Every structure is written in C-alpha cells, then in structure tokens.
C-alpha positions in Angstrom: -132.5 76.7 58.1 -132.5 72.9 57.8 -130.2 70.9 59.7 -127.8 68.5 58.1 -129.5 65.6 59.5 -132.8 66.8 58.1 -131.6 66.7 54.6 -132.0 62.9 54.7 -130.0 60.2 53.1 -131.0 61.1 49.6 -129.3 64.6 49.7 -126.3 65.3 47.5 -123.0 65.2 49.1 -120.6 68.2 49.0 -118.2 67.9 46.1 -115.3 67.6 48.4 -116.9 64.7 50.2 -117.9 63.1 46.9 -114.1 63.2 45.7 -113.0 61.5 48.9 -115.4 58.4 48.6 -113.1 55.4 48.0 -110.2 57.4 47.2 -107.8 54.8 47.9 -109.6 52.3 45.6 -109.7 54.5 42.8 -106.1 55.3 43.2 -105.4 51.6 43.3 -107.4 51.1 40.0 -105.5 54.0 38.4 -102.0 52.5 39.4 -103.2 49.2 38.4 -104.4 50.2 34.9 -101.2 52.2 34.4 -99.1 49.1 35.4 -100.8 46.8 33.1 -100.5 49.1 30.1 -96.8 49.6 30.7 -96.0 45.9 31.1 -98.1 45.0 28.1 -96.2 47.5 26.0 -92.7 46.4 27.0 -93.3 42.7 27.6 -91.2 41.4 24.5 -88.3 43.6 25.4 -88.5 42.7 28.9 -88.2 39.0 28.0 -85.1 39.8 25.9 -83.5 41.4 28.8 -84.0 38.6 31.1 -82.4 36.3 28.6 -79.3 38.6 28.4 -79.1 39.5 32.2 -78.8 35.5 33.1 -76.6 34.8 30.1 -78.9 32.3 28.5 -76.6 29.9 26.6 -78.5 30.6 23.3 -77.8 34.4 23.7 -74.6 34.5 25.3 -72.8 35.5 22.2 -75.2 38.4 21.1 -75.3 41.8 22.0 -78.5 43.7 22.5 -79.4 44.5 19.0 -78.6 41.0 17.6 -80.5 39.3 20.6 -83.7 41.6 19.9 -83.7 40.6 16.1 -82.6 36.8 16.7 -85.4 36.5 19.5 -88.3 34.2 18.6 -91.2 33.2 20.8 -92.8 34.6 23.5 -99.0 44.7 38.8 -96.9 47.5 38.5 -98.8 48.5 41.1 -96.6 51.1 42.1 -98.4 53.8 39.8 -101.0 54.3 42.5 -98.5 55.8 45.0 -97.5 58.7 42.7 -98.1 62.2 44.2 -96.0 65.0 45.4 -92.2 64.8 45.4 -91.3 65.9 49.0 -88.8 63.8 51.1 -91.7 62.4 53.4 -93.7 61.6 50.4 -90.8 59.8 48.6 -90.3 57.7 51.7 -94.0 56.8 52.0 -94.0 56.0 48.3 -91.1 53.7 48.6 -92.5 52.0 51.6 -95.8 51.2 49.7 -93.8 50.0 46.6 -92.0 47.6 48.8 -95.2 46.3 50.3 -96.5 45.8 46.8 -93.5 43.9 45.5 -93.6 41.6 48.4 -97.1 40.8 47.9 -96.7 40.1 44.0 -93.2 38.5 44.2 -94.2 35.0 43.7 -96.0 36.1 40.7 -92.9 37.8 39.3 -90.8 34.8 40.1 -93.1 32.5 37.9 -93.0 35.2 35.1 -89.3 35.1 35.0 -89.0 31.4 34.9 -91.5 31.3 31.9 -89.8 33.9 30.2 -86.4 32.4 30.5 -87.4 29.3 28.6 -86.7 28.9 24.8 -88.5 26.8 22.3 -87.9 23.1 22.7 -86.5 23.5 26.2 -89.6 23.9 28.3 -89.4 23.0 32.0 -92.7 24.4 32.9 -95.9 23.9 31.0 -97.6 26.9 32.2 -98.5 29.1 35.1 -100.0 26.5 37.4 -97.4 24.0 36.4 -94.6 26.5 37.4 -96.2 27.2 40.7 -96.4 23.5 41.5 -92.8 22.8 40.5 -91.1 25.7 42.4 -93.3 24.8 45.5 -92.3 21.2 45.5 -88.8 21.2 44.3 -87.4 24.4 46.0 -88.5 24.4 49.5 -92.1 25.5 49.5 -93.1 29.0 49.9 -89.4 30.2 50.4 -88.7 29.0 46.9 -91.0 31.8 45.5 -89.0 34.6 47.4 -85.4 33.7 45.9 -84.0 37.2 45.1 -86.3 39.3 47.3 -83.4 41.0 49.2 -81.7 42.7 46.1 -85.3 43.6 45.1 -86.1 45.3 48.5 -82.6 47.0 48.6 -83.0 48.2 44.9 -86.6 49.3 45.5 -85.5 52.4 47.7 -83.0 54.0 44.9 -85.4 53.0 42.0 -88.7 54.1 43.3 -87.2 57.3 45.2 -85.3 58.6 42.0 -88.0 57.6 39.8 -90.9 59.5 41.6 -88.4 62.2 42.7 -87.2 63.1 39.3 -90.7 63.1 37.6 -92.2 65.1 40.3 -89.3 67.6 40.0 -89.5 67.9 36.2 -93.3 68.3 36.5 -93.0 70.9 39.1 -90.3 72.8 37.2 -92.2 72.5 33.9 -95.5 73.7 35.3 -93.9 76.5 37.1 -91.6 77.9 34.4 -93.8 77.2 31.3 -97.4 76.6 32.3 -98.9 77.7 29.0 -96.5 75.7 26.9 -96.2 72.5 28.8 -99.4 72.3 30.7 -103.1 72.4 30.5 -106.2 72.3 32.9 -107.1 69.1 34.5 -110.3 67.4 32.9 -111.7 66.7 36.3 -110.4 69.9 38.0 -109.9 72.8 35.6 -108.3 74.7 38.7 -105.3 72.2 38.7 -102.7 72.2 36.0 -101.3 68.9 34.7 -98.6 68.2 32.0 -99.5 67.7 28.5 -99.4 64.0 27.3 -96.4 64.2 25.3 -94.6 66.2 28.0 -95.8 63.5 30.6 -94.3 60.8 28.3 -90.8 62.6 28.0 -90.5 63.2 31.8 -91.7 59.6 32.6 -89.2 58.3 30.3 -86.2 60.5 31.7 -87.2 59.6 35.2 -87.2 55.9 34.5 -83.8 55.9 32.7 -82.2 57.5 35.6 -83.6 55.2 38.2 -82.8 52.2 36.2 -79.2 53.2 35.8 -78.8 53.5 39.4 -80.4 50.3 40.4 -79.6 48.2 37.6 -76.9 45.8 38.9 -79.3 45.0 41.8 -81.7 44.2 39.1 -79.3 41.7 37.4 -78.6 40.2 40.8 -82.5 39.6 41.4 -82.8 38.0 38.0 -80.0 35.5 38.5 -81.1 34.6 42.1 -84.6 34.0 40.6 -83.4 31.8 37.8 -81.0 30.1 40.2 -82.6 26.6 40.1 -82.5 26.6 36.2 -79.0 27.9 35.8 -75.8 25.8 35.9 -74.1 27.9 38.4 -77.0 28.1 40.8 -74.8 27.2 43.8 -72.9 30.3 43.3 -75.9 32.6 43.5 -77.5 31.9 46.8 -77.1 35.2 48.4 -77.1 39.0 47.1 -73.5 39.5 48.1 -72.4 36.2 46.8 -74.2 36.8 43.4 -72.9 40.2 42.9 -69.3 39.0 43.4 -69.7 36.0 41.1 -71.4 38.1 38.4 -68.5 40.8 38.7 -65.7 38.2 38.8 -67.0 36.3 35.9 -68.2 38.8 33.5 -67.0 42.2 34.8 -69.1 45.3 35.0 -70.1 46.1 31.5 -70.8 42.5 30.5 -71.9 41.5 33.9 -73.5 43.9 36.2 -74.7 46.2 33.5 -75.4 43.6 30.7 -78.5 44.6 28.8 -78.8 48.1 30.2 -78.8 49.7 26.7 -81.8 47.5 26.0 -83.2 48.2 29.3 -83.2 51.9 28.4 -85.4 51.1 25.1 -87.6 49.0 27.5 -87.7 51.2 30.4 -88.3 54.7 28.9 -91.5 53.7 27.0 -92.6 51.5 30.1 -92.2 54.5 32.6 -93.6 57.0 30.0 -96.7 55.0 29.4 -97.2 54.1 33.2 -96.9 57.8 34.3 -99.0 59.1 31.3 -101.6 56.4 31.8 -101.8 57.3 35.5 -102.1 60.9 34.9 -105.1 60.3 32.6 -106.7 57.8 34.9 -106.3 60.3 37.7 -108.4 62.7 35.8 -110.9 60.1 34.7 -111.4 58.9 38.2 -111.5 62.5 39.7 -108.3 62.1 41.9 -106.8 65.5 41.4 
C-alpha cells in the first residue's frame, strides 16, 4: 500500500481538503459580491434616506413618498460572516462586522458627503477631492471617523438581530417544510438550502426587524458624519449630544425615526438581495 508521501505532489487532494483550500478568501469574495449587489440595487433610495435623515433644506418639507418622486440627480462586507445562528456565532459575526465597518468607515464618510450634495451646491468635486477636503479641513484622519461610536454601538443589535432572525427563519423553514421551502445545494446535494424566493422573504424580514431596532443610532451617525456641512454642526459633536438634539428639535417620529418607512423600502430589498446573492455565491464557490 503506497504511503501518502509516495503519492507525489500531483495526486488529487481529498474532497474535504479541497473544500478547505482558501475558504476564508472564497467567503470574503462571496460576501463582497453580495454586498456590492445589495448596495447597487438600493443606492438611489439610500441617498434619499440620507437627505431625509439630515433634514436637507431642499427636502425638509417633504415626506418619504414626495421626496422620492421629487428627487433628481444621483463593502457591505458583512455577508461573508453569515453562518449558523448560535449565541457564540452571533457574537463572532458582530465582532467581524465591527472590524469591517472600522476598516471601511472613511469610504462611507465620503459616500455620505457626496450623497448629501444637491445639484448646484457641490462642495466636493469627486471622491479624491472629498478625501482631501475632509483631511485638510476636519483634523486629519480623525475627520474620517466622525460618527463611528453610534455606528459601532448600533452594529451589535443590527448585525445580531439580522443574522439571528435570518438563521432562525431558515432553520425553522427547513425543519418544518423542507420539501416546500428547501432544495438541495448545487455544490453539496446532502445540504438543504432555501429556495430563492424564500431566501428573499427571510432576508427582507430580518433586515426590517434589525433596522427598526437600530434606526435612531443610524440617524445619529448620519448627522455626525455630515456635521461639517450642516448649520447646526456644533450641536452634533458626540453621540449622546446628537441624540438629545435630534429628539428635542424634531421628536421621535420626525427626528429619530425620520425616513424609516423609506428605509423599509430600501432595507428589505437590500437585505433580501444580500442574503440571496450570498447563498448563491456559497454554492458557486463550494462553501456549503
């Protein structure tokens, strides 16, 4: 019987070993593709939401529906941490999600600044110009991290509830009605996965619940990110200060939850596309 060493470097690897090769990289690619698809799908609605959250003076008098129709102009990377929904797993996913947010936060800052601009009132001429202006005018690298605290605080309930809800719905669905809701995975027939339309539904529900819980912190983050371009920037320097100011000036419905109904319209397809694309990429890249 030949020893493993005698098999030589050209011998085929066992299926299990082949599946483990570069698993983290394939997971990263799957999450990146899912995040890109989700962000691209909902980019116009995301910009309208930002204009509403920060009370842009051109849209202060409009509700969600009117702002959407009146509007003219214009990496979530966290998909790769999707998996089981145990308590330990949820904590690990949240930690990885926070790490991803911290690494990509400067890009989000620039995106928000560009999205808040309206035609004829451009302070930034493009991505590079926005990076230069924020760095030179707002205290160097610290300027790129305005609003990071509410982002990190909001990541725990958002990521936790989002992945927990999706994982729970997926497990219950496959356990109670495997033939109706599930189908064999393309890369591993022994593994059941949700059908595409069920994935969309579960992802949308998970996103809506998570967004509702963490939305006031999202409003706080946006106002802090836009602090330098808002007239009341000196009143939105810290997370607590911003929460108090928004509540005192605008209340709960028109302040802390302004734009929430539009956010449902944006969030549900965003999460649905993200989860569904990620599940498909998992099969394509043999991650099951």
